[in-house]
C-alpha positions as CSV (number, residue, x, y, z in Angstrom):
1,X,121.4,97.0,80.3
2,X,120.6,99.8,82.6
3,X,118.5,99.0,85.8
4,X,116.1,101.8,84.6
5,X,115.7,99.0,81.9
6,X,114.9,96.3,83.9
7,X,112.0,95.4,84.5
8,X,110.8,94.7,89.1
9,X,111.0,90.6,88.1
10,X,114.7,91.3,87.0
11,X,115.2,93.7,89.3
12,X,114.5,91.1,92.2
13,X,116.2,88.7,91.2
14,X,119.3,91.0,91.4
15,X,118.5,91.8,94.9
16,X,118.3,88.1,96.3
17,X,121.4,86.9,94.7
18,X,123.5,90.0,96.0
19,X,124.2,91.9,92.3
20,X,123.0,95.0,93.6
21,X,121.7,97.0,97.1
22,X,118.7,98.1,97.6
23,X,120.3,101.5,97.4
24,X,122.1,101.6,94.7
25,X,118.7,100.3,93.1
26,X,117.0,103.4,94.5
27,X,119.9,105.8,93.5
28,X,119.4,104.8,89.8
29,X,115.5,105.2,89.6
30,X,115.9,109.1,91.1
31,X,119.2,109.4,88.3
32,X,116.6,108.3,85.8
33,X,114.1,110.4,87.2
34,X,116.1,113.4,87.1
35,X,116.9,112.6,83.3
36,X,113.2,112.7,82.7
37,X,111.0,114.1,84.9
38,X,111.3,117.4,83.4
39,X,110.2,116.0,80.3
40,X,107.5,113.9,81.4
41,X,106.2,115.0,84.8
42,X,105.3,112.0,86.3
43,X,105.4,113.2,89.5
44,X,103.8,115.9,92.6
45,X,106.5,115.2,95.1
46,X,109.6,113.0,95.1
47,X,110.5,111.3,98.2
48,X,114.5,110.9,97.6
49,X,115.6,110.6,101.4
50,X,112.8,109.0,102.8
51,X,113.3,105.8,100.0
52,X,116.9,106.2,100.5
53,X,116.8,105.8,104.2
54,X,114.2,102.8,103.5
55,X,115.9,101.5,100.6
56,X,118.9,101.6,103.4
57,X,116.8,99.3,106.1
58,X,116.2,96.7,103.8
59,X,119.9,96.4,102.9
60,X,120.8,95.7,106.5
61,X,118.5,93.5,106.8
62,X,119.2,91.2,103.7
63,X,122.4,91.6,105.1
64,X,121.5,90.1,108.4
65,X,120.1,87.1,106.8
66,X,116.3,88.1,107.1
67,X,113.9,86.2,105.3
68,X,112.2,89.1,102.8
69,X,109.4,89.3,100.3
70,X,110.0,89.3,96.7
71,X,109.7,92.9,96.0
72,X,112.0,94.0,99.7
73,X,114.1,96.7,98.6
74,X,112.7,97.3,94.6
75,X,111.5,100.9,94.0
76,X,107.9,101.9,93.3
77,X,105.7,105.1,92.8
78,X,102.3,105.8,94.5
79,X,99.4,107.7,92.7
80,X,98.9,110.8,94.8
81,X,95.4,110.5,95.8
82,X,96.5,107.4,98.3
83,X,96.9,108.0,102.1
84,X,100.6,108.6,103.3
85,X,101.1,109.2,106.6
86,X,103.7,112.7,106.5
87,X,103.6,112.7,102.7
88,X,101.7,115.4,101.2
89,X,98.4,113.7,99.2
90,X,96.9,116.1,96.9
91,X,94.6,114.3,94.6
92,X,96.0,117.0,92.1
93,X,94.0,119.6,93.4
94,X,93.4,122.8,95.0
95,X,91.6,121.5,97.4
96,X,94.4,119.3,99.1
97,X,97.5,120.8,97.5
98,X,98.9,120.7,101.1
99,X,96.8,118.5,103.3
100,X,99.2,116.0,105.0
101,X,97.6,112.9,106.2
102,X,98.2,111.7,109.6
103,X,97.6,108.0,108.7
104,X,98.7,105.7,106.5
105,X,96.5,103.9,103.2
106,X,95.9,100.2,104.0
107,X,97.9,99.4,101.0
108,X,101.0,101.9,102.2
109,X,101.6,99.2,105.7
110,X,101.5,96.0,102.8
111,X,104.1,98.2,100.9
112,X,106.4,99.0,104.0
113,X,105.8,95.8,105.1
114,X,106.7,93.9,102.2
115,X,109.8,96.2,102.1
116,X,109.1,98.4,98.7
117,X,110.3,101.9,98.7
118,X,108.5,104.8,97.7
119,X,109.9,107.1,95.5
120,X,107.3,109.2,95.4
121,X,103.6,110.7,94.4
122,X,102.7,110.8,91.1
123,X,99.9,112.8,88.8
124,X,96.3,112.3,88.1
125,X,92.8,114.1,86.8
126,X,91.4,115.8,89.9
127,X,90.3,113.6,92.4
128,X,90.3,110.5,90.1
129,X,88.0,112.6,87.2
130,X,89.1,112.6,83.6
131,X,90.5,110.5,80.9
132,X,93.5,111.5,80.3
133,X,95.7,113.1,83.1
134,X,95.1,116.7,81.8
135,X,92.4,117.7,84.3
136,X,95.7,117.8,86.8
137,X,95.2,121.1,89.0
138,X,99.0,120.9,89.6
139,X,100.9,120.2,86.5
140,X,100.8,118.5,82.7
141,X,101.9,115.0,82.4
142,X,102.9,113.8,78.9
143,X,103.4,110.5,77.6
144,X,106.8,109.2,76.7
145,X,106.2,107.4,73.6
146,X,105.2,110.6,72.6
147,X,105.7,114.3,74.4
148,X,103.0,116.1,72.4
149,X,100.2,113.6,73.9
150,X,98.5,112.2,76.4
151,X,98.7,109.5,79.2
152,X,95.6,108.7,80.0
153,X,93.5,108.7,83.0
154,X,93.3,109.0,85.8
155,X,96.4,106.9,86.4
156,X,98.1,108.8,84.1
157,X,101.6,110.3,86.7
158,X,101.7,106.3,87.6
159,X,101.9,104.9,84.2
160,X,103.9,107.4,82.8
161,X,106.7,106.9,85.9
162,X,106.9,102.9,84.5
163,X,107.0,103.9,80.8
164,X,110.1,106.3,81.3
165,X,111.6,103.8,83.1
166,X,111.8,105.8,86.4
167,X,110.2,102.6,88.4
168,X,109.5,99.2,87.1
169,X,105.9,99.5,89.1
170,X,103.2,101.7,90.5
171,X,100.1,101.9,92.4
172,X,97.1,103.2,90.9
173,X,93.5,103.4,91.6
174,X,90.6,102.8,88.8
175,X,87.2,104.2,88.8
176,X,85.9,103.8,85.6
177,X,89.1,102.7,83.6
178,X,91.7,104.9,85.2
179,X,94.7,101.7,85.7
180,X,93.8,100.5,82.2
181,X,93.8,103.3,79.5
182,X,97.1,104.8,80.8
183,X,98.5,101.5,80.7
184,X,97.2,101.1,77.2
185,X,98.8,104.5,76.0
186,X,101.8,103.9,77.5
187,X,102.8,100.3,76.9
188,X,102.9,98.8,80.1
189,X,101.1,96.5,82.4
190,X,98.3,97.2,84.8
191,X,95.6,95.4,86.8
192,X,92.0,96.7,88.0
193,X,91.3,93.8,90.6
194,X,88.0,92.5,91.7
195,X,86.0,95.1,93.3
196,X,86.9,94.1,97.2
197,X,89.9,92.3,96.8
198,X,92.7,95.4,97.9
199,X,91.3,98.0,100.7
200,X,90.4,100.5,99.7
201,X,90.8,102.6,103.6
202,X,92.9,105.4,102.7
203,X,91.9,106.1,99.3
204,X,90.3,108.9,98.9
205,X,87.2,108.2,97.1
206,X,85.5,109.1,94.5
207,X,82.9,106.8,93.2
208,X,83.0,103.9,96.7
209,X,81.2,101.2,94.9
210,X,83.4,101.7,91.6
211,X,87.1,102.6,93.1
212,X,89.8,99.8,93.2
213,X,93.5,100.2,93.7
214,X,96.2,98.0,91.1
215,X,98.9,97.6,90.3
216,X,101.5,98.6,87.1
217,X,104.1,96.6,86.2
218,X,106.5,96.3,83.2
219,X,105.2,92.9,82.4
220,X,102.6,90.3,83.5
221,X,104.8,89.0,86.1
222,X,105.6,92.5,87.7
223,X,101.6,93.2,88.1
224,X,101.3,90.0,89.4
225,X,104.0,90.3,92.2
226,X,102.8,93.7,92.8
227,X,99.3,92.7,93.2
228,X,99.7,89.7,95.6
229,X,101.9,92.8,97.6
230,X,98.0,94.5,97.1
231,X,95.8,92.0,97.8
232,X,94.3,90.7,101.0
233,X,91.7,91.3,103.5
234,X,91.2,94.6,105.2
235,X,88.8,94.8,108.5
236,X,89.6,98.9,108.1
237,X,87.4,98.4,104.6
238,X,83.8,97.7,105.1
239,X,84.0,96.0,101.4
240,X,87.1,94.2,101.4
241,X,86.2,90.4,100.7
242,X,87.3,87.7,103.7
243,X,89.2,85.0,101.8
244,X,92.3,83.3,101.1
245,X,94.0,84.9,98.7
246,X,96.5,82.5,96.5
247,X,99.6,84.4,95.0
248,X,99.4,84.8,91.5
249,X,103.0,84.5,91.0
250,X,102.8,81.1,92.3
251,X,100.1,80.3,90.0
252,X,101.4,81.7,87.0
253,X,101.2,79.2,83.9
254,X,101.6,79.8,80.3
255,X,100.2,77.1,78.5
256,X,96.7,78.3,77.7
257,X,95.7,74.8,76.3
258,X,91.9,74.4,76.1
259,X,91.4,77.6,77.3
260,X,88.2,79.5,76.0
261,X,88.4,83.4,75.0
262,X,85.2,85.2,74.4
263,X,85.6,88.0,71.9
264,X,82.0,90.5,72.5
265,X,80.8,91.8,68.9
266,X,79.9,95.0,71.0
267,X,82.7,95.9,71.7
268,X,84.8,95.9,67.7
269,X,82.0,98.2,66.2
270,X,81.6,102.0,65.5
271,X,83.9,104.1,67.3
272,X,86.7,102.1,67.2
273,X,89.6,102.1,65.2
274,X,90.7,99.9,62.6
275,X,94.1,100.0,64.1
276,X,93.3,99.4,67.3
277,X,90.7,96.6,66.5
278,X,93.3,94.7,64.3
279,X,95.8,94.5,66.8
280,X,93.5,92.8,69.4
281,X,91.9,90.8,66.8
282,X,95.4,89.9,66.0
283,X,96.2,89.3,69.5
284,X,92.9,86.3,69.6
285,X,94.5,84.9,66.7
286,X,97.9,84.3,68.3
287,X,95.5,83.0,71.2
288,X,94.3,80.5,69.3
289,X,97.9,79.4,68.0
290,X,98.7,79.0,71.4
291,X,95.9,76.3,71.8
292,X,93.2,78.3,73.2
293,X,89.6,78.4,71.4
294,X,88.3,81.5,70.8
295,X,84.6,82.4,70.5
296,X,82.1,85.2,69.5
297,X,79.9,86.4,72.3
298,X,77.5,88.6,72.6
299,X,77.1,91.2,75.9
300,X,74.0,93.4,74.4
301,X,74.1,95.8,77.5
302,X,77.1,97.1,76.9
303,X,76.0,99.6,74.9
304,X,74.6,101.5,78.4
305,X,77.4,101.0,80.3
306,X,78.9,104.9,79.8
307,X,75.7,106.6,81.0
308,X,75.5,104.3,83.8
309,X,78.8,105.3,84.8
310,X,78.4,108.6,84.7
311,X,75.4,108.7,86.8
312,X,76.5,106.4,89.1
313,X,80.2,107.9,89.5
314,X,79.2,111.4,89.8
315,X,76.2,110.9,92.4
316,X,78.7,109.2,94.8
317,X,81.3,111.7,93.7
318,X,78.5,114.4,95.2
319,X,78.4,112.4,98.1
320,X,81.9,111.9,99.0
321,X,83.3,115.5,98.0
322,X,80.8,117.2,100.2
323,X,83.4,116.9,103.1
324,X,85.2,119.3,101.2
325,X,83.6,122.4,102.4
326,X,86.4,124.6,103.4
327,X,85.9,124.0,107.5
328,X,87.4,120.8,108.0
329,X,90.5,120.6,106.2
330,X,91.7,120.7,103.3
331,X,91.4,124.7,101.0
332,X,89.3,127.9,102.4
333,X,88.8,130.6,100.5
334,X,90.7,133.7,102.2
335,X,87.3,135.9,101.7
336,X,83.6,135.0,103.0
337,X,80.7,136.5,104.2
338,X,79.0,134.6,106.5
339,X,79.0,130.4,106.4
340,X,77.4,129.7,103.4
341,X,79.8,132.1,101.4
342,X,82.7,130.4,103.1
343,X,81.2,126.9,101.5
344,X,80.7,128.4,97.9
345,X,83.8,130.2,97.4
346,X,86.0,127.4,99.2
347,X,84.4,124.6,96.5
348,X,83.8,127.1,93.9
349,X,88.1,127.8,94.2
350,X,89.3,124.8,95.4
351,X,87.7,122.3,92.9
352,X,88.9,122.5,89.5
353,X,86.0,122.8,85.8
354,X,85.7,119.0,85.5
355,X,85.0,118.2,89.3
356,X,82.6,120.9,89.8
357,X,81.1,119.3,86.4
358,X,80.8,116.0,87.9
359,X,79.3,117.2,91.0
360,X,77.0,118.8,89.6
361,X,75.6,116.4,87.4
362,X,75.7,113.9,90.4
363,X,73.6,116.1,92.7
364,X,71.5,116.5,89.9
365,X,70.6,112.9,89.9
366,X,70.4,112.5,93.7
367,X,67.3,115.5,93.6
368,X,63.9,115.0,94.7
369,X,62.3,114.2,91.5
370,X,65.1,112.9,89.6
371,X,66.5,109.9,92.1
372,X,63.9,107.6,90.9
373,X,64.8,108.8,87.0
374,X,68.1,108.1,86.9
375,X,69.8,107.2,90.2
376,X,67.7,104.0,90.7
377,X,67.4,102.7,87.0
378,X,71.2,103.3,86.7
379,X,71.4,101.1,89.6
380,X,68.4,98.7,88.4
381,X,70.7,98.7,84.6
382,X,73.9,98.1,87.1
383,X,72.5,94.5,88.3
384,X,71.3,94.0,84.7
385,X,74.8,94.5,83.6
386,X,76.5,92.0,86.1
387,X,74.0,89.2,84.9
388,X,75.0,90.1,81.3
389,X,79.2,89.0,82.1
390,X,77.6,86.4,84.7
391,X,76.3,84.4,81.3
392,X,78.5,85.2,79.0
393,X,81.6,83.5,81.8
394,X,79.3,80.4,81.6
395,X,80.3,80.3,78.2
396,X,84.3,81.3,78.4
397,X,87.4,81.5,80.8
398,X,88.1,85.1,79.5
399,X,86.9,87.6,77.6
400,X,89.5,90.3,75.1
401,X,88.3,93.7,74.1
402,X,89.9,96.7,73.0
403,X,90.6,99.4,76.0
404,X,90.0,102.4,74.2
405,X,88.4,103.1,71.1
406,X,91.8,105.0,69.6
407,X,95.7,105.2,71.2
408,X,96.5,108.1,72.9
409,X,95.6,111.4,71.6
410,X,97.3,114.8,71.3
411,X,97.1,117.2,74.5
412,X,94.1,119.2,74.5
413,X,92.9,117.8,71.8
414,X,89.4,116.5,73.7
415,X,89.1,119.0,76.3
416,X,87.1,121.3,74.7
417,X,84.5,118.4,74.3
418,X,83.9,116.6,77.8
419,X,81.5,114.0,76.2
420,X,83.7,113.1,73.3
421,X,86.2,112.6,76.7
422,X,83.9,110.5,78.4
423,X,83.4,108.5,75.1
424,X,87.0,107.2,75.7
425,X,85.8,105.0,78.9
426,X,83.4,103.1,76.4
427,X,85.6,99.8,76.5
428,X,86.4,99.9,80.3
429,X,83.0,101.5,82.4
430,X,81.7,98.1,82.4
431,X,84.0,96.1,84.4
432,X,83.9,98.4,87.4
433,X,80.0,98.5,86.8
434,X,80.4,94.9,87.5
435,X,82.9,94.8,90.1
436,X,85.1,92.4,88.2
437,X,89.0,92.1,87.2
438,X,90.8,92.8,84.1
439,X,94.4,93.0,83.2
440,X,95.9,95.5,79.9
441,X,98.9,94.8,77.9
442,X,100.4,95.8,74.9
443,X,99.7,94.1,71.6
444,X,101.1,96.3,69.2
445,X,101.4,100.0,67.8
446,X,99.5,102.4,65.7
447,X,101.2,104.0,62.2
448,X,102.5,106.9,64.5
449,X,104.6,104.4,67.0
450,X,101.8,104.8,69.8
451,X,101.0,101.8,71.7
452,X,97.5,99.7,71.7
453,X,96.9,97.9,74.0
454,X,94.9,94.8,75.0
455,X,91.7,94.6,77.9
456,X,91.5,90.3,79.0
457,X,88.2,90.4,81.4
458,X,87.9,87.8,84.1
459,X,84.9,86.5,86.5
460,X,85.0,88.0,89.8
461,X,88.3,86.5,91.8
462,X,89.4,84.9,88.1
463,X,93.3,86.9,88.1
464,X,95.0,84.1,88.2
465,X,92.9,83.0,84.3
466,X,93.8,87.0,83.6
467,X,97.7,86.5,84.7
468,X,98.0,83.2,83.0
469,X,96.5,84.3,79.3
470,X,98.6,87.5,79.6
471,X,101.8,85.8,80.3
472,X,101.0,83.7,77.4
473,X,100.5,86.7,75.0
474,X,103.8,88.2,76.4
475,X,105.7,85.8,75.8
476,X,104.5,84.8,72.4
477,X,104.3,88.3,71.1
478,X,107.6,89.4,73.0
479,X,105.9,92.5,73.6
480,X,107.2,93.6,77.0
481,X,109.2,95.5,79.2
482,X,108.9,98.4,76.6
483,X,110.6,101.9,78.1
484,X,110.1,105.1,76.1
485,X,112.3,108.2,75.7
């Protein structure tokens, strides 16, 4: 088996046993990238020179007998909306095409401290706004399982880099399903942690109350290992939760006998394809065989989640993106007549159609006369959805649902109909609205051999339950470490 086919957990063991060096792993990662990147297009920026230097430094520390973290020396890709000091952070937008951050995001400092080796910055929907990775202003990313199909979004580049074997782990961000949907479409594992467990300092904001950084991996253990690095309180982030964060990897246990798993009836109705529904329900049967109790539950307010999400996220996007005005930093129009014209032309030329659409929607729902009718009601409905989930978790330990109504669709299939594209988020957005953790992993394939993912949703700070339930299914199904191409 080639190095690119191994999980991060396997690579970690090889490094610790001195069967391979970090420099060798890093060179292998870039060799694989050279083979497939022209087909997949996962990366916006590659950082080979710095990566090899970082890998060599880790090898020196290991040779000197220093105590290193489990993932020290393992290559990782990072979504290009996370600030990296001295390395371009574009958000896949003309607005920030040449932006060099003067500081690191907290998660980048954590990755460096743990000795991970960043191979580059991955593609995304512009400013993380999209469900297919087709909204990038800089390039197109294709699904490694079928190059005519989308990767899912917005973290499509991160998911594709793992699925194509360019790296075994990646860092993404999730506002309404942006880790989980591409994980499902690309046949990898993705985790959206509880809101506030991973610092958002240095994550370029889309919707501040919904955004959450999280891991991708080839298997559940990979995702847990990377989550252990990312999670923790940060005084630089006012929404970061001060609490003790136990190691998910140390607490892994595939024995889930007695665990109660809820199947919400609202997630298996109209709009969910038969292939997806069958695969997720088959996973529920596997859980029964493993000794878990599977019960039907109801989340009656889930039907309101999509409009609530698009009102709240667009409102926050309108506010957050107001800073990009052509004056302070970012894209500036070359020809303008006065300050107002500078604003208008810089934003019209710098932002793509989807970003402009959401800014306009957000500005509308925040405007005088509509704030009470839309934004204020959406906030009240958000509290009701949180209560809906809290009631459900009085009955069950975790909730099992589909990730998306379908598997990965063809590139260009939905770009002309934004509403149809938005409907692809129907199974994921409520998790962000409620601030809950969720884990996505492969549970089968459709007739075209495209991956089908399943979603496990947990209560606040219930990541360990998700990891254990995911690990149990992974061992029973054998669906892990899927490398395409």
